[in-house]
C-alpha positions in Angstrom: 12.7 -18.1 -9.5 11.5 -22.0 -9.5 12.2 -25.3 -7.9 12.8 -25.6 -4.5 15.5 -23.7 -2.7 17.7 -23.4 0.5 19.2 -20.8 2.9 22.4 -19.1 1.5 24.8 -17.2 3.7 25.8 -14.0 2.6 29.8 -14.2 2.6 30.4 -11.3 3.3 28.5 -7.4 4.5 30.4 -6.2 1.1 28.6 -8.2 -1.3 29.3 -11.2 -3.7 33.1 -11.2 -3.7 34.5 -11.3 -8.2 34.9 -14.7 -8.4 39.2 -15.6 -8.9 39.0 -16.9 -12.7 37.6 -13.2 -13.8 40.1 -11.0 -11.8 42.8 -10.8 -14.9 40.0 -9.6 -17.1 38.2 -7.5 -14.7 37.5 -3.7 -16.0 38.9 -1.0 -14.9 37.4 0.7 -11.6 36.1 3.2 -13.3 34.1 1.3 -15.9 33.0 -1.1 -13.0 31.3 1.9 -11.3 29.3 2.5 -14.5 25.8 2.2 -13.4 24.5 -0.3 -15.8 21.4 -3.1 -15.3 19.8 -6.8 -14.9 16.3 -7.6 -15.4 15.0 -11.0 -14.3 11.8 -12.6 -14.0 10.0 -13.7 -10.6 6.4 -14.9 -9.9 4.0 -13.1 -8.5 4.3 -14.3 -5.1 7.9 -14.4 -4.8 7.5 -10.5 -5.6 5.4 -9.5 -2.9 7.9 -11.2 -0.6 10.3 -9.2 -2.1 8.4 -6.0 -1.7 7.6 -7.0 1.5 5.3 -5.6 4.3 5.0 -1.5 3.5 7.7 -2.4 1.1 9.9 -2.8 4.3 12.0 -5.3 2.2 12.4 -4.4 -0.9 13.8 -1.0 1.2 16.2 -2.9 3.1 17.7 -4.5 0.4 18.1 -1.2 -1.5 20.0 0.4 1.8 22.3 -2.8 1.9 23.1 -2.6 -1.4 22.5 0.7 -2.6 21.2 -1.0 -5.8 17.9 0.9 -6.9 15.5 -2.1 -7.3 11.9 -2.0 -9.5 9.2 -4.7 -10.1 7.0 -4.1 -13.2 3.3 -4.0 -11.6 1.1 -6.4 -10.3 -0.3 -8.1 -13.8 2.1 -6.5 -15.9 4.1 -9.8 -17.3 6.2 -10.7 -19.2 5.3 -11.4 -22.8 4.1 -15.0 -23.0 4.5 -15.5 -19.0 2.6 -14.9 -15.9 6.3 -13.8 -14.4 6.7 -10.3 -12.9 9.9 -8.3 -13.9 12.3 -6.9 -11.4 15.1 -4.7 -12.5 18.2 -3.7 -10.6 20.5 -1.3 -11.5 23.7 0.9 -10.3 27.5 -0.4 -9.9 28.3 -3.7 -11.2 28.9 -4.9 -7.2 25.8 -3.5 -6.2 23.8 -5.0 -8.7 25.4 -8.5 -7.7 25.2 -7.4 -3.7 21.0 -7.0 -4.1 20.5 -10.1 -6.7 21.8 -12.2 -4.0 20.1 -10.8 -1.7 16.6 -11.3 -3.2 17.8 -14.3 -4.7 19.1 -15.7 -1.0 15.4 -14.4 0.2 13.3 -16.6 -2.2 15.1 -19.7 -1.8 15.5 -19.8 2.0 11.8 -19.0 2.2 10.6 -22.3 -0.3 13.4 -24.4 1.8 11.9 -23.6 5.1 8.8 -25.4 3.1 10.6 -27.8 1.2 12.7 -29.5 4.4 15.2 -30.4 2.2 18.6 -30.0 3.9 20.9 -30.6 0.4 21.6 -27.4 -1.6 19.3 -27.5 -4.7 19.8 -26.5 -8.2 17.1 -23.6 -9.3 16.4 -21.7 -12.5 16.7 -18.2 -12.5 15.5 -16.1 -16.3 16.9 -13.0 -17.4 15.8 -10.5 -19.7 18.1 -9.7 -22.3 17.7 -7.5 -25.0 18.0 -9.6 -28.4 20.5 -6.6 -29.9 23.3 -8.0 -27.1 22.3 -11.6 -26.8 25.1 -12.1 -29.2 28.1 -10.8 -27.2 26.6 -14.1 -24.9 27.3 -16.6 -27.1 30.5 -14.9 -28.9 31.7 -16.0 -32.1 31.0 -19.9 -32.6 29.7 -20.4 -29.3 33.0 -19.5 -27.0 31.6 -16.6 -24.8 28.7 -19.3 -23.6 30.9 -21.5 -23.4 33.2 -20.3 -21.4 30.4 -18.6 -18.8 29.7 -22.1 -18.5 33.2 -23.5 -17.6 33.8 -20.4 -15.1 30.7 -21.1 -13.7 29.8 -24.2 -13.7 26.1 -23.5 -14.3 23.7 -24.2 -17.4 23.3 -21.5 -19.4 20.9 -21.4 -22.2 19.4 -18.6 -24.4 16.0 -18.7 -25.4 15.2 -18.3 -29.4 13.7 -14.5 -30.6 9.9 -15.5 -29.5 8.1 -15.0 -33.2 4.5 -15.0 -31.6 4.6 -11.5 -30.2 5.2 -8.8 -32.9 7.7 -6.2 -31.7 9.2 -8.7 -28.9 13.3 -7.5 -28.9 14.0 -9.6 -25.8 15.0 -12.8 -25.2 15.6 -15.2 -21.9 18.3 -16.6 -20.7 18.1 -19.0 -18.3 20.6 -20.3 -15.8 20.0 -23.6 -13.6 22.9 -24.3 -11.0 23.2 -23.5 -6.7 22.5 -20.1 -6.2 26.7 -19.7 -6.1 26.7 -20.9 -9.6 24.2 -18.6 -10.4 26.2 -15.7 -8.9 29.3 -16.3 -11.3 27.0 -16.8 -14.1 25.3 -13.4 -13.4 28.7 -11.6 -12.7 30.1 -12.9 -16.2 26.6 -11.9 -17.7 25.7 -8.5 -16.5 29.6 -8.1 -16.9 30.0 -8.3 -20.6 26.2 -6.9 -21.2 28.1 -3.0 -19.9 30.3 -3.9 -22.5 27.6 -3.4 -25.0 26.8 0.8 -24.8 23.2 -0.7 -26.9 22.6 -2.4 -24.4 22.4 0.5 -22.1 19.5 2.5 -24.6 16.6 -0.5 -22.9 17.0 1.0 -19.4 15.0 3.6 -19.7 11.6 1.7 -20.2 12.4 -2.2 -18.1 8.9 -3.4 -18.3 7.4 -1.7 -21.3 5.7 -4.3 -23.5 3.1 -2.2 -24.8 4.3 -2.0 -28.2 4.4 -6.1 -28.6 1.1 -7.7 -30.0 0.2 -11.6 -30.2 0.3 -13.2 -33.6 -1.9 -15.5 -33.3 -5.2 -14.5 -34.1 -5.5 -11.2 -36.4 -2.6 -10.7 -34.5 -4.4 -9.5 -31.7 -3.0 -10.0 -28.3 -4.9 -13.2 -26.6 -5.3 -11.7 -23.1 -8.1 -9.2 -24.9 -9.5 -11.3 -28.1 -13.0 -10.2 -29.1 -15.4 -12.2 -27.4 -17.3 -13.9 -30.0 -20.9 -12.1 -29.1 -20.4 -9.0 -27.2 -22.7 -6.3 -27.6 -22.2 -3.9 -25.2 -18.5 -2.1 -24.5 -15.7 -4.7 -24.1 -13.2 -3.1 -22.4 -14.0 0.4 -23.0 -13.9 -0.6 -26.3 -17.2 -1.4 -28.1 -17.6 -4.4 -30.1 -20.1 -6.3 -32.2 -20.4 -10.2 -32.8 -18.6 -9.6 -36.8 -15.0 -9.7 -34.4 -14.1 -6.6 -36.5 -15.6 -4.4 -33.5 -19.1 -3.3 -32.3 -19.6 0.2 -33.3 -17.2 -0.2 -35.9 -17.3 2.2 -39.1 -15.6 0.6 -42.1 -15.3 2.5 -45.0 -17.2 1.9 -47.9 -14.7 -0.7 -49.8 -12.8 -3.0 -47.7 -9.6 -1.9 -50.6 -9.4 1.9 -48.5 -8.2 0.1 -45.3 -9.9 2.4 -43.5 -11.4 1.7 -39.4 -12.8 3.4 -37.0 -13.4 2.2 -33.6 -15.0 3.9 -30.7 -12.6 4.2 -27.5 -14.2 5.5 -24.2 -13.1 9.8 -23.4 -11.7 8.5 -20.1 -9.0 6.3 -22.0 -7.9 8.4 -25.0 -5.4 10.1 -22.8 -3.8 7.0 -22.3 -3.6 6.0 -25.8 -2.3 8.8 -26.9 0.1 9.1 -24.2 2.1 12.3 -22.7 2.9 14.5 -25.4 2.0 12.0 -27.9 4.6 9.3 -27.1 1.7 6.8 -27.0 0.0 7.2 -29.8 3.6 7.5 -32.2 4.8 4.4 -30.7 1.7 2.7 -31.8 1.7 4.4 -35.1 5.6 3.6 -35.7 5.0 -0.3 -34.4 2.4 -0.6 -36.8 3.1 0.8 -39.6 -1.0 2.6 -39.6 -2.0 6.5 -39.7 -4.1 7.0 -36.5 -6.8 10.4 -35.9 -9.0 10.6 -33.0 -11.5 12.9 -33.0 -11.9 16.2 -31.9 -13.6 16.4 -27.7 -17.1 16.2 -28.6 -17.0 14.3 -31.2 -18.3 11.3 -30.3 -19.2 7.5 -32.3 -23.4 7.7 -33.2 -25.7 7.0 -30.1 -22.1 6.9 -27.8 -19.9 9.6 -25.7 -16.7 7.5 -27.4 -14.3 8.9 -28.7 -13.7 7.8 -32.7 -10.3 5.9 -33.5 -9.6 5.7 -37.1 -6.8 3.6 -38.2 -5.8 4.2 -41.6 -3.4 1.6 -43.7 -2.7 -1.7 -44.1 -4.5 -5.0 -43.3 -2.1 -6.3 -41.2 -0.9 -2.5 -39.9 -4.4 -1.6 -39.3 -5.1 -4.8 -37.1 -1.6 -4.4 -35.1 -2.4 -0.6 -34.4 -6.1 -1.6 -33.4 -4.0 -4.8 -31.2 -2.4 -2.0 -29.8 -5.0 -0.1 -27.9 -7.1 -3.2 -27.4 -4.6 -3.8 -25.0 -3.9 -0.5 -23.5 -7.6 0.2 -22.9 -7.9 -3.4 -21.3 -5.1 -2.9 -19.2 -6.8 0.6 -17.5 -9.9 -1.1 -17.6 -8.2 -4.0 -15.4 -6.7 -1.2 -12.9 -9.2 0.7 -12.2 -11.4 -2.6 -11.1 -8.1 -3.3 -8.3 
């Protein structure tokens, strides 16, 4: 949520009503009750407000709406932003009720600080899989135009962000009053619920571990190797050469093999439960990854050997993903 905001009184205890313009084409009751979800961005401060003291606010909102409300962890941001992710899941009417409760609270708090009585136009950014954006746009843009006309909200879909390798989500930005935003969200969520592929990303709503920044050698900008580092950096050993301290390259560059040392305590995170993480890294990067046995350390350290084999691009991508996981673990440990 951004811009100034105002208090909004909920129209009824049952939650927001379906807009009249969509009633004739409303889904049958059984499809309306089929569980679905919506994700959107909030600032870190706004996330704290939604959670409330001891989780009181989020618990109350879930109780009132019947929807499930989940937030990404502190510092777990959508790529390219410093905003956390909220996912609201349930039947469509439950989702709309919960989203209105959340947006109303954030608006009322900003309104009390602003002191402006006029209802402002604010911004909400929804996260939508790239594969589902076509349904919102429609043939020749017909669907999105109808949504804009019905809701009176501005609706813009971002182009796919090519700065992030592996990012399959786009942002749908809604600008308008709360009523206009809620009308637009109703139309969009109802449309997305018709897409069978849309539900697939519900199982990993906050997982962007496979997304890497395609800037400096594919290394995420937050975890770029410092120019000079002779001590362990976020659990991975690096030297000044930028390829990584205590990195053992193969004898010839064309062999495309790289070995890095990862702190023994962080290996579990790299591997993941049942090997899920390391399989994901291998599939996304195209590299082969081998981890040394317990007790088989990099020379002069207690770091396990992680050997990455493949094309230079595959190696850089896999290394970046491993770095991201280890750096995240290090940040969590310091909190």
